[in-house]
N, C-alpha and C positions, 0 to 999 in steps of 0.2 A: 504494500500500500504506500502511495506517495506521501510525502510529508504534508500533514494537514495542520494548519494554524487555526486553533480555536480561540476566538476573540469574544470576550464578554466585558460588559461595563457594570461596575459596581458603584452604587451610590447609597451609602449608609445601610447596606444590607449584607454585612459580613456572613451572617448565618446562612442565608440563601446561597451566597457564592461558595461557601465551604461545602454545602450540600451538593452543589453542582460538581465541584472538584471530586467529591466522594463518589458520585455516580460515574464520572469519567474513569476514575481509578478502578471501580468495580467492573466496568465493561472493558477497559483497555489498560491493564496494569503495565504492559510492556510495549505498547504501540509507539510508533514513530510520530509523536505529537509535539506540537509547540503550543503551549497554553499561555495566552496573553490576557491578563486582567488589567483593565484600565479603571483605576479608582478615580471617579469623576467628581472631584470636589467634596468627598465625604468629610464630615466633621472630624473624624479620627482617622489616623493612618493605620490601616489593617494589613499592611504589607507583610509583616512577620507571620501573621496567622495564615496568610495565603501561601507563603513560601515554605511553611513548616508542614508540608504534606508529602505524600509519597511521589508526587508528580513534580516535574521540572516546570516551574511557573515563572513567567516573565511578568513582573509587576511594574506598572507604569502609574505613577501618581500625578494627577493633574490637580493643582491647587484651586483651579477654577472649574465649575461645572460647565462643560462644553456642550451639554445636551446629548441625547442618545446618538445622533449621527456624528457629532463631533468627537464623542468618546470612541466610537467605533473607528472613525478615521484615524485617530491617534494610534490605536492598536494596529490598524492596517499598515501604517507607516513602518512599524517594527517587524511585521510578519515576513517570514522567509518561506512559508509553505507554498507548495504547488497549488493547493486549494485552501481557500479561506472559508471558515464556518463561523458565521456570526450568530451567537446564541444569547438569549436573555439569561441573566444570572439565576433565574428561578427554574431553569430547564433541568430535567432529569434525563440522562442518557439511557438508552436501551441497547441491548446486545444487537449487533448487526447494523446499527445506524450508520456508522462511518463507512463501513464496507459498501453498503448499498449506495450511499451518496457518491462515494469515490468511484465505484464501478460505473455508475450511471454517467458520471462526467467523462470517464475514460472511454465509454462506449459511444458517446455522443459529442464529438469534438466541436460541433457547431453550437452547442448549448453553452451559454455563458453563466447561467445561474439556475439553481434548483433549490427546492425547500422540501423538508419532510412534512408529513401530516403531523398536526399538533393536536393533542387531546388536552382537555382541561385538567389542571393539576389536581383539583379537589373532587373531580368526578371523571375518572379516566375512561369511562364508557361514552362520554360525549365529545364529539369532534369540535375543536375550536377553529381549525383551519385545515383545508386540504387543497389550497390553491385559490386562484382567482380566475374569473372568466376573462376573455380577451376584452380589452378596453374598447368601448364604443367611441369611435372617432368623432361622431356627431355631438355626443353629450359629454365626452371625456370621462365617462364613468365605467366602472366594472363592478362585479359582485363577488363576494366571498363564496367559495364552494364548501359545502358541508357543515357550515357553522350551525351548532346546536343539534345536529343529527346524532342519533345513537350510532355508535361504531359497531357495525356488523362486518367489518372488513371490506366494505364497499370502496374504500379509498386506499387499499393496501397495495395495489398494483401501480406501477409507474406509468404515467400517462404521457 
């Protein structure tokens, strides 16, 4: 598997970010990963807690809150991976996630971006996101696919 840079933004949520790191380690204890945490203007410096895990973590502290996009952009500037995986810090990794995403990118060189299906954290049987419809060029709008549907595996295949 190619080097994957996992980038997440933390803002005053060290517990959620540590749970993310724990789930990555449970699924990928020896994988070729670069994990970048951007601490986006948190009141306290949580760097030591994030570095004191089983994973190699690159910790970037911004003393100013750059917003979600700005925090991710700061992490992207330091990333060395062939693939970048931007994740919210309250994400829980599942087995096979990175292999599926990486293989999909490898198999489809004309694809520039992909996203996994996301289920709600507090109700894992309900889909939060399974993609978006194509944007309507007249209205400049699109729709979320699968939101609030019960997960019966209907979004488990790659489209």
